[in-house]
N, C-alpha and C positions, 0 to 999 in steps of 0.2 A: 682548148675550151677558152673562150674569152671571158676574162674575169673584170670586171667594170670597176672594182673598187682597188685592183692593183693599177689599172689603167690611170684612174683619177689620182692614185696615190704618187704615181710618176709625174703627171703633169703637175700636181701641187708641189712637188719637189723644186720645180724650176720657178715657184712663185715668191715674191718678198712677202714675208709674214710679219705684222707687227705682234701678235701674240701666236705662238704654236697651239695646236690642239693639246687638251689636257688629257684625254683619255684615248680610246682605240680610234683608228681612222674611220671606221665604219662600225656601227652597233645597231643592231634591231632585234625586233620580236613581232612576228606576223602572226605567232599563235596566241589564240585568245586563252587557251587553257594553260598558258605558261605566264599570263599577267597582261599588263596594260600593252596595247599595241603601239611602237614606236618605231621611228628611225632617228639616227643621230650620225651625222659626218662631220668630223672634223669639230666636235663639240668643245667650245671655247676659243676657237682659231678666229683671229681678226686679221682682215687686210684691207687694202685699198684697190680695187678691181680695176679702175681707171688708171691708178698708176702701173700696175702689172701689166695691162694689155697696152697702154699708149707710152706713158712717159719714159719706162724702162726701155723701150724698143728704140725711142727716138733719141734719148740721151745717153744712155748707158751702153747700147748696142749699135748705136749710130745707123740706125735702119729708116730714118726719116724719108728717105725717097724711095724706099721699097714698098710694093703693093701691100696694105695692112688686110684688105678684104676685097672680094668680088662680089656683085650682086646682080643678080639677073632676074628680072622680072618678067616672065614668060608671057604674061597676059598681052602687053604691050610691045614684046620683043626688044626689051630696052637692056643694055649693058653698062653696068657702072662698076667702076672701080676707085678706091681712094687709098692714098699714100698714108703712112702712119703721121708724117709732119700735118699734113691737110687735116686729117682725123682730129689732131689736138686742137685746131681752132674752133671746134665745134664744141669743146668742153668749157663749162665754166668752173673755174677754180675757186 
């Protein structure tokens, strides 16, 4: 059985974190009889997602010439792909 919190927990282990989460990875209550409805995921954690997605792959992992993402727009039958290095040029620092 697929467990999304385990999947995302494994993904999160590979990220750079400015601060780690302070409580459980995932905490929630969907039962109104047990109190306020809430979802908390990685409460207290902070990161820079742009650094994790682009900068680390270009500068640390040396993947600048590798394809970062593919994008297919089916309505126009247009295929687009961009390398990590090219993607960084569109990011404002």
